[in-house]
Structure formats: C-alpha cells, structure tokens
Backbone as CSV, one residue per row, in Angstrom:
resi,resn,N_x,N_y,N_z,CA_x,CA_y,CA_z,C_x,C_y,C_z
1,MET,-43.173,-121.022,-112.853,-42.349,-121.225,-114.395,-42.369,-122.527,-115.151
2,GLN,-42.474,-122.502,-115.956,-42.649,-123.526,-116.849,-41.587,-123.303,-118.024
3,TYR,-40.673,-124.768,-117.898,-40.094,-125.019,-119.017,-40.071,-126.252,-119.692
4,VAL,-39.920,-126.113,-120.959,-40.445,-126.959,-121.955,-39.013,-127.664,-123.064
5,HIS,-38.544,-128.571,-122.786,-37.234,-129.249,-123.753,-37.896,-130.717,-123.924
6,ASP,-39.160,-131.287,-124.327,-39.279,-132.338,-123.792,-38.577,-133.253,-124.600
7,ASN,-37.943,-132.813,-125.979,-37.018,-133.921,-126.846,-35.663,-133.680,-126.725
8,TYR,-35.216,-132.843,-125.641,-33.994,-132.929,-125.843,-33.491,-133.434,-124.477
9,LYS,-32.097,-133.749,-124.537,-31.408,-134.357,-123.808,-30.155,-133.744,-122.900
10,LEU,-30.142,-133.543,-121.619,-29.015,-132.414,-121.046,-27.725,-133.464,-120.368
11,ILE,-26.860,-132.879,-121.182,-25.512,-133.642,-120.350,-24.634,-132.539,-119.657
12,LEU,-24.158,-132.704,-118.677,-23.580,-131.865,-117.613,-21.977,-132.223,-117.119
13,ASP,-21.101,-131.409,-117.900,-19.667,-132.154,-117.206,-19.441,-131.643,-116.024
14,GLU,-19.752,-132.683,-115.153,-19.504,-131.842,-113.677,-20.650,-131.474,-112.914
15,VAL,-21.116,-131.579,-111.803,-21.941,-130.713,-111.042,-21.657,-129.430,-111.079
16,PHE,-22.923,-128.883,-110.522,-22.869,-127.412,-110.218,-23.833,-126.841,-109.011
17,SER,-23.299,-125.900,-108.534,-23.865,-125.439,-107.371,-25.904,-125.519,-107.670
18,VAL,-26.184,-126.307,-106.589,-27.482,-126.222,-106.989,-28.315,-125.773,-105.541
19,VAL,-27.486,-125.276,-104.776,-27.685,-125.117,-103.295,-26.826,-123.703,-103.070
20,GLU,-27.303,-122.691,-102.607,-26.644,-121.656,-102.008,-27.234,-121.013,-100.733
21,SER,-25.862,-120.724,-99.958,-26.757,-120.274,-98.680,-26.613,-118.494,-99.277
22,ILE,-27.873,-118.143,-97.967,-28.012,-116.770,-98.524,-27.608,-115.815,-97.426
23,GLU,-26.707,-115.231,-97.380,-26.091,-114.351,-96.405,-27.061,-113.281,-95.831
24,LEU,-27.723,-113.473,-95.119,-28.573,-112.489,-94.318,-28.712,-112.780,-92.804
25,LYS,-28.476,-111.609,-91.820,-28.614,-112.073,-90.751,-29.589,-112.010,-90.192
26,SER,-29.683,-113.048,-88.992,-30.759,-113.207,-88.620,-31.801,-112.007,-88.144
27,ASP,-31.196,-110.978,-87.591,-32.207,-109.665,-87.236,-32.657,-109.169,-88.575
28,ASP,-32.377,-109.406,-89.713,-32.886,-109.260,-90.849,-34.021,-109.850,-91.002
29,ILE,-33.906,-111.223,-90.667,-34.725,-112.135,-91.056,-36.106,-112.080,-90.376
30,GLN,-35.670,-111.608,-88.975,-36.661,-111.371,-88.234,-37.396,-109.793,-88.356
31,ILE,-37.192,-109.243,-88.946,-37.901,-107.984,-89.567,-38.629,-108.092,-90.531
32,LEU,-38.337,-109.213,-91.607,-38.930,-109.600,-92.520,-40.342,-110.187,-92.187
33,PHE,-39.843,-111.265,-90.725,-41.274,-111.534,-90.222,-42.365,-110.526,-89.524
34,ASP,-41.359,-109.465,-88.740,-42.441,-108.695,-87.765,-43.166,-107.550,-88.777
35,SER,-42.292,-107.248,-89.854,-43.124,-106.142,-91.143,-43.965,-107.567,-91.793
36,ASP,-44.258,-108.688,-91.210,-45.304,-109.233,-92.385,-45.071,-109.623,-93.724
37,ARG,-43.580,-109.458,-94.048,-43.200,-109.702,-95.485,-43.261,-110.959,-95.931
38,ILE,-42.921,-111.942,-94.824,-42.589,-113.453,-95.477,-43.280,-114.079,-94.509
39,SER,-43.344,-115.399,-95.065,-44.238,-116.490,-94.089,-43.281,-118.061,-94.654
40,VAL,-43.206,-118.682,-93.912,-42.313,-120.115,-94.275,-43.231,-121.140,-94.037
41,ASP,-43.682,-122.095,-95.158,-44.431,-123.138,-94.714,-43.437,-124.339,-93.973
42,GLU,-44.448,-125.434,-93.962,-43.770,-126.799,-93.181,-42.594,-127.405,-93.796
43,ASN,-42.413,-126.946,-95.207,-41.311,-127.405,-96.091,-40.186,-126.357,-96.047
44,TYR,-40.461,-125.656,-95.271,-39.272,-124.451,-95.109,-39.275,-123.386,-96.288
45,LYS,-40.173,-123.363,-97.125,-40.558,-122.517,-98.640,-40.716,-121.116,-97.624
46,VAL,-40.195,-120.077,-98.244,-40.610,-118.863,-98.069,-41.350,-118.148,-99.015
47,THR,-42.558,-117.441,-98.650,-43.314,-116.945,-99.347,-43.264,-115.328,-99.338
48,TRP,-43.140,-114.637,-100.083,-43.085,-113.320,-99.964,-44.672,-112.700,-99.718
49,LYS,-45.007,-112.267,-99.118,-46.565,-111.922,-98.714,-46.956,-110.707,-99.045
50,ARG,-46.658,-109.483,-99.383,-46.408,-108.235,-99.990,-46.224,-107.706,-101.078
51,SER,-46.871,-107.765,-102.203,-46.774,-107.573,-103.823,-46.055,-106.061,-103.607
52,GLU,-46.140,-105.100,-102.719,-45.721,-103.875,-103.193,-44.678,-103.715,-102.088
53,TYR,-43.670,-103.734,-102.851,-42.171,-103.424,-102.063,-41.163,-102.604,-102.757
54,GLU,-40.700,-101.647,-102.418,-40.013,-100.499,-103.527,-38.646,-100.474,-102.805
55,GLY,-38.163,-101.120,-101.734,-36.647,-101.100,-101.062,-36.146,-101.751,-102.297
56,ASP,-34.851,-101.306,-101.878,-33.519,-102.419,-102.290,-32.889,-103.270,-101.333
57,LYS,-32.848,-103.421,-99.968,-32.241,-104.283,-98.916,-32.712,-105.757,-99.549
58,TYR,-33.988,-105.672,-99.574,-34.537,-107.100,-99.900,-35.042,-107.211,-101.230
59,TRP,-34.503,-106.739,-102.106,-35.177,-106.823,-103.224,-34.794,-108.357,-103.797
60,GLN,-33.561,-108.568,-103.731,-33.408,-110.206,-103.943,-34.008,-110.895,-103.389
61,ILE,-34.212,-110.817,-101.691,-35.102,-112.010,-101.219,-36.466,-112.076,-101.936
62,LYS,-37.192,-110.999,-102.230,-38.533,-110.805,-102.731,-38.153,-111.676,-103.736
63,GLN,-37.484,-111.685,-104.673,-37.162,-111.871,-106.302,-37.068,-113.611,-105.975
64,MET,-36.359,-113.917,-105.256,-36.101,-115.410,-105.041,-37.340,-115.775,-104.328
65,ALA,-38.018,-115.328,-103.386,-39.032,-115.727,-102.925,-40.295,-116.158,-103.922
66,ASP,-40.369,-115.394,-104.766,-41.384,-115.107,-105.771,-41.180,-116.038,-106.587
67,THR,-40.173,-116.432,-106.805,-40.041,-117.704,-107.848,-40.148,-119.121,-107.187
68,GLY,-40.175,-119.062,-106.164,-40.377,-120.569,-105.117,-39.271,-121.119,-104.712
69,ASN,-38.150,-120.356,-104.934,-36.872,-121.172,-104.465,-36.006,-120.914,-103.261
70,LEU,-36.809,-120.055,-102.393,-36.028,-119.869,-101.266,-36.342,-120.633,-100.154
71,LEU,-35.558,-121.010,-99.244,-35.852,-121.716,-97.907,-35.474,-121.160,-96.752
72,LEU,-35.866,-121.327,-95.771,-35.459,-120.935,-94.738,-35.540,-122.038,-93.785
73,TYR,-34.941,-122.310,-92.871,-34.260,-123.313,-92.065,-34.013,-122.905,-90.631
74,LYS,-34.950,-123.204,-89.622,-34.595,-122.726,-88.343,-34.801,-121.387,-87.845
75,ASP,-35.487,-120.502,-88.918,-35.395,-118.934,-88.852,-34.298,-118.296,-89.085
76,LYS,-33.369,-119.354,-89.257,-31.886,-118.650,-89.246,-30.837,-118.896,-90.334
77,PHE,-31.154,-119.738,-91.263,-30.578,-120.288,-92.567,-31.116,-120.133,-93.543
78,MET,-31.066,-119.337,-94.401,-31.356,-119.058,-95.695,-31.008,-119.709,-97.014
79,TYR,-31.796,-120.387,-97.648,-30.683,-120.798,-98.882,-31.769,-120.869,-100.356
80,TRP,-30.915,-120.520,-101.539,-31.459,-120.584,-102.505,-31.476,-122.060,-103.313
81,ILE,-32.631,-122.672,-103.823,-32.359,-123.848,-104.435,-32.718,-123.648,-105.712
82,PHE,-31.851,-123.871,-106.540,-31.765,-124.334,-108.065,-33.472,-124.797,-108.379
83,PRO,-34.194,-124.075,-109.535,-35.498,-124.823,-109.788,-35.206,-126.119,-110.214
84,ILE,-36.184,-127.139,-109.672,-35.763,-128.539,-110.514,-36.721,-128.653,-111.551
85,GLU,-37.460,-127.871,-111.634,-38.020,-127.658,-112.806,-37.712,-127.751,-113.915
86,VAL,-36.067,-126.882,-113.799,-35.305,-127.062,-115.300,-34.993,-128.495,-115.686
87,PHE,-34.311,-129.326,-114.919,-34.042,-130.447,-115.038,-35.154,-131.500,-115.463
88,GLU,-36.337,-131.647,-114.761,-37.367,-131.930,-115.196,-38.339,-131.968,-116.544
89,SER,-37.840,-130.854,-117.317,-38.203,-130.340,-118.577,-37.708,-131.129,-119.484
90,PHE,-36.419,-131.711,-119.248,-35.705,-132.619,-120.417,-36.311,-133.864,-120.243
91,LYS,-36.121,-134.436,-121.306,-36.088,-136.123,-121.613,-35.502,-136.890,-120.586
92,GLU,-34.086,-136.660,-120.574,-32.923,-137.202,-120.107,-31.987,-135.900,-119.511
93,VAL,-31.465,-136.720,-118.557,-30.292,-135.548,-117.819,-29.409,-136.617,-117.695
94,THR,-28.053,-136.458,-118.133,-26.876,-136.947,-117.634,-25.748,-136.398,-117.074
95,ILE,-25.232,-136.340,-115.743,-24.129,-135.861,-115.359,-22.837,-136.495,-115.154
96,LEU,-22.081,-135.909,-116.041,-20.595,-137.049,-115.979,-19.523,-136.177,-114.954
97,THR,-19.453,-137.012,-113.585,-18.383,-136.120,-112.434,-17.874,-137.971,-112.080
98,TYR,-17.106,-137.297,-110.855,-16.335,-138.496,-110.481,-16.966,-138.381,-109.062
99,LEU,-17.092,-139.815,-108.245,-18.187,-139.725,-107.277,-19.223,-138.656,-106.381
100,PHE,-20.253,-139.007,-107.558,-21.303,-138.216,-107.639,-22.526,-138.491,-106.669
101,ASP,-22.176,-139.774,-105.586,-22.756,-140.138,-104.364,-22.351,-139.212,-103.319
102,SER,-21.638,-138.344,-103.214,-20.461,-137.814,-102.325,-21.166,-135.761,-102.731
103,GLN,-21.532,-135.599,-103.554,-22.079,-134.295,-104.077,-23.188,-134.034,-103.682
104,VAL,-23.332,-132.957,-103.263,-24.441,-132.340,-103.030,-26.077,-132.002,-103.929
105,GLN,-25.781,-132.416,-105.181,-26.257,-132.086,-106.304,-26.874,-133.798,-106.278
106,LYS,-26.497,-134.560,-105.883,-27.143,-135.787,-105.712,-28.211,-135.629,-104.393
107,TYR,-27.951,-135.333,-103.438,-28.847,-134.994,-102.544,-29.785,-133.906,-102.494
108,TYR,-29.778,-133.208,-103.453,-30.724,-132.408,-104.051,-31.684,-133.033,-105.206
109,TYR,-31.299,-134.035,-105.890,-32.350,-134.709,-106.807,-32.972,-135.717,-105.465
110,ASP,-32.452,-136.401,-104.574,-33.000,-137.050,-103.753,-34.162,-136.742,-103.247
111,MET,-33.820,-135.252,-102.618,-34.871,-134.488,-102.177,-36.027,-134.346,-103.014
112,ASN,-35.569,-133.872,-104.094,-37.055,-133.570,-104.769,-37.921,-134.897,-105.978
113,ILE,-36.928,-135.659,-105.829,-38.074,-136.989,-106.229,-38.306,-137.491,-104.900
114,TYR,-38.432,-137.552,-103.726,-38.737,-137.853,-102.582,-40.386,-137.043,-102.380
115,ARG,-40.038,-135.686,-103.011,-41.003,-134.431,-102.263,-42.101,-134.929,-103.549
116,LYS,-42.060,-135.484,-104.956,-43.361,-135.910,-105.451,-43.836,-137.015,-105.170
117,ILE,-43.169,-137.924,-104.439,-44.174,-138.958,-103.646,-45.242,-138.902,-103.144
C-alpha cells in the first residue's frame, strides 16, 4: 500500500488509536495455525498463507493480515496496527495534544522509527 502526500502537512488535533486489540480467543488462533492459514515472523507480523478463503469467521483477520497490519504476541494477543506509511507519506506531521509522552501513539512512532534503522 502506497500513499503519496509529499507536499502536504498533516495536523492532528489530539492523538487517535493507532493500536487496537483484536478480540479473538486463543482456541481460534490455534485453529488458524493448525489449518496452516497463518504464520508469524520474528517481528510478530501475521501473514495469511492461503489466498482461497470463502468463510466469514476469519475474513476480518485475513483482511488485516493481507494489509500487513496485524501482529500476534505470544500466540495469544492479536493487535491491529495503523499503517505507519500513512504518516510517512506526509512532508510533515504535527500532533496537538497534552502530555504526548504518555500517549500510546508516541510509543507507536518510537517503535516504527527504530524499525527502520
């Protein structure tokens, strides 16, 4: 997925949710592993391995995995992560908020900055 806003500046009035917990039972996660539908790399990124999926139960999981924004931690906790490429596509990003250093979004940026080094 590529976003291009090279000459634009993004100004956010307050932070927003960049990480969301996915409500999926550990038994369902195990079913996805056992059926060889997902794999997880060393960075916790979930990959959907089989393109042919006609069901409803895991369709949202497949969609998030296909966009590269799904993480699985300790085979129990699944998270959707806002695509950092959206922010990277702007010339400048300004966030207007109080106590930014205690916001989850601050750590999200830190995590993604170090990912590229």
